C-alpha positions in Angstrom: 0.0 0.0 0.0 1.3 3.5 -0.9 2.1 5.8 2.0 0.3 9.0 2.6 3.3 11.0 1.4 3.3 9.1 -1.9 -0.4 9.9 -2.3 0.1 13.6 -1.6 3.0 13.7 -4.1 1.0 12.0 -6.8 -2.0 14.3 -6.3 0.1 17.4 -6.3 1.8 16.2 -9.5 -1.4 15.5 -11.3 -2.9 18.9 -10.1 0.1 20.6 -11.6 -0.4 18.8 -14.9 -4.1 19.7 -14.8 -3.3 23.4 -14.5 -1.0 23.2 -17.6 -3.6 21.3 -19.7 -6.3 23.7 -18.6 -4.2 26.7 -19.6 -3.4 25.1 -23.0 -7.1 24.4 -23.5 -7.9 28.1 -22.9 -5.0 29.3 -25.2 -6.1 26.9 -28.0 -9.7 27.9 -27.6 -8.8 31.6 -28.1 -6.7 30.7 -31.1 -9.5 28.6 -32.5 -12.0 31.4 -32.3 -9.7 33.7 -34.3 -8.9 30.9 -36.8 -12.6 30.2 -37.3 -13.1 33.8 -38.2 -10.2 33.8 -40.6 -11.5 30.7 -42.3 -15.0 32.0 -42.6 -13.7 35.3 -44.2 -11.3 33.5 -46.7 -13.7 30.9 -48.0 -16.0 33.3 -49.9 -13.0 35.0 -51.6 -11.5 31.7 -52.8 -14.8 30.4 -54.0 -15.5 33.6 -55.9 -12.1 33.6 -57.4 -12.8 30.1 -58.8 -16.1 31.4 -60.2 -14.2 34.2 -62.0 -11.7 31.7 -63.4 -14.6 29.6 -64.7 -16.2 32.7 -66.2 -13.0 33.6 -68.0 -12.7 30.1 -69.4 -16.2 30.4 -70.8 -15.2 33.8 -72.4 -12.0 32.6 -74.0 -13.4 29.3 -75.2 -10.9 26.6 -76.3 -7.4 28.0 -76.1 -4.8 26.9 -78.6 -2.1 27.1 -76.0 -3.8 26.9 -72.6 -1.6 27.8 -69.5 0.3 24.9 -68.1 -1.2 25.6 -64.7 -4.7 25.0 -66.2 -4.1 22.2 -68.7 -1.3 20.4 -66.9 1.2 18.2 -68.8 0.4 15.4 -71.2 2.8 13.0 -69.4 2.9 13.1 -65.6 6.1 11.6 -64.1 6.5 13.4 -60.8 3.9 14.4 -58.2 4.7 16.9 -55.5 2.7 16.5 -52.3 2.4 19.4 -49.9 1.5 17.9 -46.5 0.2 20.2 -43.8 0.6 19.3 -40.1 1.6 21.1 -36.9 4.9 22.2 -35.5 4.0 21.0 -32.0 2.2 18.0 -30.5 -0.5 17.6 -27.8 -3.3 17.8 -30.4 -4.7 14.2 -30.2 -4.6 12.2 -33.4 -4.3 15.2 -35.7 -0.8 14.6 -36.9 -1.0 10.8 -36.8 -4.1 10.9 -39.2 -2.3 13.2 -41.6 0.8 11.0 -41.7 -1.4 7.8 -42.3 -3.4 9.4 -45.1 -0.3 11.0 -46.7 1.4 7.5 -46.8 -1.7 6.1 -48.4 -1.9 8.8 -51.1 1.8 8.5 -51.9 1.7 4.7 -52.0 -1.1 5.0 -54.6 1.0 7.2 -56.8 4.0 4.9 -56.5 1.9 1.9 -57.6 1.2 3.9 -60.8 4.9 4.2 -61.4 5.0 7.9 -60.5 7.9 9.6 -58.6 6.9 11.4 -55.4 8.4 14.5 -53.9 7.3 16.0 -50.6 7.0 19.4 -49.0 6.0 19.4 -45.3 4.4 22.5 -43.8 4.9 21.7 -40.1 7.6 19.7 -38.3 5.4 16.8 -37.1 4.6 15.4 -40.6 8.3 15.7 -41.6 9.4 13.9 -38.5 6.9 11.1 -39.0 7.8 10.6 -42.7 11.5 10.7 -42.1 11.1 8.2 -39.3 9.7 5.8 -41.9 12.6 6.3 -44.2 10.7 8.6 -46.6 12.7 11.5 -48.0 11.2 14.9 -47.5 12.5 17.6 -50.0 11.7 20.7 -48.0 10.3 21.4 -44.5 8.6 24.7 -43.6 8.9 25.1 -39.9 7.7 27.9 -37.6 5.6 29.2 -40.5 2.2 28.6 -38.9 1.8 31.8 -36.8 -1.5 33.4 -37.7 0.2 36.6 -38.8 2.5 34.8 -41.2 0.0 32.4 -42.9 -0.4 34.5 -46.1 3.4 35.0 -46.3 3.8 31.2 -45.9 1.4 30.7 -48.8 3.3 33.2 -51.0 6.6 31.4 -50.2 5.1 28.1 -51.1 3.7 29.5 -54.4 7.1 30.8 -55.4 8.8 27.4 -54.7 6.1 25.4 -56.5 6.1 27.6 -59.6 9.9 27.4 -59.7 9.8 23.6 -59.7 6.9 23.4 -62.1 8.4 25.8 -64.6 11.7 23.9 -64.4 9.7 20.7 -65.1 11.0 19.1 -62.0 7.3 18.3 -61.0 4.3 17.7 -63.2 1.5 17.6 -60.7 1.0 19.2 -57.3 -1.4 18.0 -54.6 -2.4 19.4 -51.2 -2.9 17.1 -48.2 -4.5 18.8 -45.3 -7.5 18.8 -42.9 -10.6 20.8 -43.9 -12.1 22.5 -40.9 -15.8 22.1 -40.0 -15.7 22.4 -36.2 -13.5 21.8 -33.2 -14.6 18.2 -33.2 -15.0 17.7 -36.9 -12.3 18.1 -39.6 -11.9 16.0 -42.7 -8.7 15.0 -44.6 -8.5 16.4 -48.1 -6.4 15.3 -51.0 -6.8 18.2 -53.4 -5.1 18.7 -56.8 -3.5 22.1 -57.0 -1.8 21.8 -60.4 -3.4 21.4 -62.9 -6.3 23.5 -61.4 -9.1 21.3 -60.2 -12.9 22.0 -60.4 -12.6 25.2 -62.3 -14.5 23.8 -65.4 -17.5 23.0 -63.2 -18.1 26.7 -62.6 -20.5 27.9 -65.3 -22.5 30.5 -63.4 -22.7 33.7 -65.5 -21.7 37.1 -64.1 -24.6 39.6 -64.5 -22.5 42.4 -66.0 -20.0 41.9 -68.8 -16.8 43.6 -67.8 -14.2 44.8 -70.2 -11.0 42.9 -69.5 -7.6 44.5 -70.1 -5.0 43.8 -71.3 -6.6 40.6 -72.6 -8.6 37.8 -71.3 -5.8 35.3 -71.8 -3.3 37.4 -69.9 -5.7 38.1 -67.1 -6.5 34.3 -66.9 -2.8 33.5 -66.6 -2.3 36.0 -63.8 -5.4 34.8 -62.0 -4.3 31.2 -62.2 -1.1 32.2 -60.2 -3.2 34.2 -57.7 -5.6 31.3 -57.4 -2.6 29.1 -56.6 -1.6 31.4 -53.7 -5.1 31.7 -52.4 -5.7 27.9 -52.4 -2.5 27.4 -50.5 -3.6 30.2 -48.1 -7.0 28.6 -47.6 -5.4 25.2 -46.9 -3.0 26.8 -44.4 -6.0 28.4 -42.6 -8.0 25.2 -42.6 -5.1 23.2 -41.3 -4.3 25.7 -38.6 -8.0 25.9 -37.4 -8.2 22.1 -37.4 -5.0 21.9 -35.3 -6.3 24.3 -32.7 -9.6 22.5 -32.5 -7.8 19.2 -32.1 -5.6 20.6 -29.4 -8.4 22.3 -27.5 -10.4 19.0 -27.5 -7.4 17.0 -26.4 -6.5 19.3 -23.6 -10.1 19.4 -22.4 -10.1 15.6 -22.3 -6.8 15.6 -20.5 -8.0 18.1 -17.9 -11.2 16.1 -17.2 -9.1 12.9 -16.9 -6.8 14.6 -14.5 -9.8 15.6 -12.4 -11.0 12.0 -12.3 -7.6 10.7 -11.3 -7.3 13.3 -8.6 -10.7 12.3 -7.2 -9.8 8.6 -7.1 -6.4 9.3 -5.5 -8.0 11.6 -2.9 -10.5 8.9 -2.1 -7.7 6.3 -1.6 -5.7 8.9 0.4 -8.6 9.5 2.8 -9.3 5.8 3.2 -5.6 5.0 3.9 -5.4 7.9 6.3 -8.6 6.8 8.1 -7.3 3.2 8.3 -4.0 4.5 9.8 -5.9 6.6 12.4 -8.1 3.7 13.3 -5.0 1.4 13.7 -3.3 4.0 15.9 -6.4 4.4 18.1 -6.7 0.6 18.4 -3.1 0.3 19.5 -3.6 3.1 22.1 -6.7 1.5 23.5 -5.1 -1.9 23.6 -2.0 -0.4 25.4 -4.2 1.4 27.9 -6.1 -1.8 28.7 -2.9 -3.7 29.1 -1.5 -1.1 31.5 -4.8 -1.1 33.4 -4.7 -4.9 33.9 -1.1 -4.7 34.9 
């Protein structure tokens, strides 16, 4: 049986951990609220941008030489995966799920005879993949602060366009968690290059704007801007999902700590009462023995 001192030490240790998890829950909750607002504001912009791209495609019709970002390449040899995770842990199964789904997506490409290259946004995915012997080309660490998310998307855009124009990669895919709520986010495997789902946008714009310098040039520029905004949206979605997962995990850890403390306190009180009863019994027995003597 554990001594009273051991019980007190364990209870104090768990209460200390509980304070940490409770504080982390509050911090993640505050970050989550701001991240939700950012996601809600960005989604209409990216969706409207895709509508404009669809509208421009309807205007220009069949292009003789469509932009490579739109049409892609006839022969695809190398696929670049951009995997979004977190830089830090303590967010439940968030990073483990990303790593598992990323492995599945890359294995599917390798079965088709395609080469795979990997960019990791966040340290945890890179550590997981490297631990399995998978080579990661570039890792973007400490780029997930809310103030730097757009800059991160712009840096990624520059690197991706550089590799694509140099014909080092032929297709680019995003792997991230799409945010729905703190308890609900879904893994997404989204094709970034060539642009996906633009052709399904056929809604007409009420007024017919005059496009300068030309529809083809504007389309080319918008395709690059769309690339940045899709990356920015994925970064926002992943960041919000991370904060939701961490807030949920820390809430669960805090409640578990409360339960453990309650059980240990109960055992402590029972042990203390048993020791007191034992001491009283010994005193009474000693007094009786002295009385008879």
